[in-house]
N, C-alpha and C positions, 0 to 999 in steps of 0.2 A: 785325687781320691781324700777326704777333708779325714783326718786323724779322728775318732770319735774318745770324747774323754772322758771317764769311768768313774762310777761315784765316790769307788775305794779311792783315785785318786784327791778326791778333798777333803781332805785328813788335818788341814790343820783350819783354826780359830781366828777372824778378822772383826773389828771393832769398827763401826762409821760412827762418829761424832766431832765434835767440836774442841776446843780449847778454850776453855772458859773460867774466870777468875771462883775461886773457891774459898772461905773464910777457914784459919788453919787454927781450931779450937783450942792448940796449947800456945798461939803467940796473938792471936787478935788478929794477925795479917793476911792480906790476902793472896791466894798463888796462883799460877797458872796450874792447869789439872785437864786434863783430858777428860771429857766427860763422855761416855758413848750413849748414843740413840738407837742403834739395832747391830747386832751383829750374824755374821753369816760365815758357814763353812766354804774354804776356797783351795784352790790348789794354787802352790808356785810354778812357774814358768819359767822352762832354763832358756836363755838366748843359744843359738847355734854361735857358732865361733865367726862367719860372716857377718851376722849380726849384731855381736861385740866388736869386732873392729868396725863397721859402721858408722855407730854410734861414740868409740873415741874420741874423743875431743869436744866432743859436741853439749849441750843443754842436758842429754840424757846420760852423759856419762857417771855411773856411779848407782844409775837408778837401778829398781827390780819390777819383776812385770807377776800378778799373781792373776789369776783365772776366777770368776765367781757367777753364780747361776743370776741370772740380767734379772736387774732390779734399776724400776725407776728412781728410787728414794737417793742411789748413787750419783754424786756429782764430783765437780770438781771443784768445787765451794765446800766438802766437808775434808775433813784429816781421816786419818785411819790411824788403829793400834794393831801392830802386827807383830808376833814375838816380842813383845815385851818394849817396844819401840813406835815412836809415835811418826808419823808419815804425813807429807804434801800427796793429793792425791795428783800428779801432772798430768796424766793424758790418762782420759775414759775413752775407751772402743767399745760403745754399747754396740748390743748385736740386738736391732730392733724388726727383725723379719716379722718376730711374733709367732714362729717355730716354738713347739712345746719343748725343745732342749734348747733353747736360748745362752749365750753365756758373755761374759763381759770380761775384754781384759783391760785389766788398770797398771798402769806404772806409776810408781810409787817413787818419792824422796825422802830421805829421813830427815826429820824436823831437826837441823841443828839451833840449839840453846846460846841465845847471848850472854856473855859474862860468865 
């Protein structure tokens, strides 16, 4: 039996958008900044111990998983801002069943700035 997700568990905000160059009014320079297109409620998803061990040493090590209501606008081309940090969407597991209560599981990796 599939575990039901409660609305009360979706208590975090996540923003989706892209990193763009924005003019800094103080210096006149162009700085990279996250520019959100839309935001949603999300639920952090914990991994089981077995899941954590199975991704150890793979490309998914150091990633987090969040759950959102299904939305066709979300893709791996977007960036996500969650808890003040910018993330790449590594894996998007959308629920395309057409059910009323469909959820997408997003695997996120924190963006590391160079320099």
